[in-house]
N, C-alpha and C positions, 0 to 999 in steps of 0.2 A: 114754132116753139119759142118761148121767150125766157127760158130758164137762164138766170144770171148767177154768176159766182164771184166771190171776193175772197182771196187768200189772206189769212191773217197769221200773225206770230207775235207772241208776247211771253217774256220769261222763258220757261221751259216747255210751253205749249205752242202748238201750231194747229191750223185747221182751215176750214173753208166754210163760208156762209153761202147757202143757196137760196135764192128767192124764186119761187114758182108762181106762175099764174095758173088758174084752174085748167086742168088737162095736161099740163107739162109733165114730162116723165124724165127721171134720171135712170138710165139703163142699168140693168143688173150687173154687178161687178163684185169682186172680192179683194181682200187685202191680206198680205202676209203679216207675220208677227211685227215686223219692223214698222209698218205703216198702218196698223190697225187703229181703229178709232171708236169713239162713242158718237151717237147722234142725239142732239137735243132738238126736240120739236118746239120751236119758239113761237110759231103762229100758224093757225089754220089746221086743216085736216088733210091727211094723205093716206094712201094705201102703201104700206111697205110690203115688198114681195121678194121672193127668191125661188129657188128650185122646188116647185110643188107646194108652196105656202104663200099666204098673204094675210095681212093683219091691218086693221084700221088703226091709225095713230093720230094723236091730236096734241095741241099745244100743252106743254107741261110734261110731256113724256120724255124719258131718256132711254135710248136703246143701246145696249152694250153688246156689240158684235163679237163673236168668236173669230179668231184668225181663220181665214179661208171661207167664212160663211158668206154665201152669195146673197146680195141684197140690192134693191132698187126702190124707187119711189114714184108714185103717180099722185099728183095733186088733185084733190077733189074741189079745191077752192084756192084762192091766193094763199100761199103758205111760205114759211121760212124754216129751214133746218140749219143747224150749226154742227159741223163735224169737228171733233176735237181729238187730238192725239198728242203724244209726247213729241217734242221737237227732235228732229234727227240731228245728231252731232256732226 
């Protein structure tokens, strides 16, 4: 697996950039209200999945997760996602 991540923070926002190679997977996980985020698909095509669901997502899409919603990703090709949340005080 070659999944790489880079933590970022600017102003009142924080997040993580994930770079995938085809076949890489980010395991299913969930966040509470305090660390919930949106996901911007910046490049490539991935399958987003959770408990009993999956959906193809591609560059330009924004995913708005509900607190507690289980989600993970599997890259169909080289891809990048950016998770953005409000910076914790």
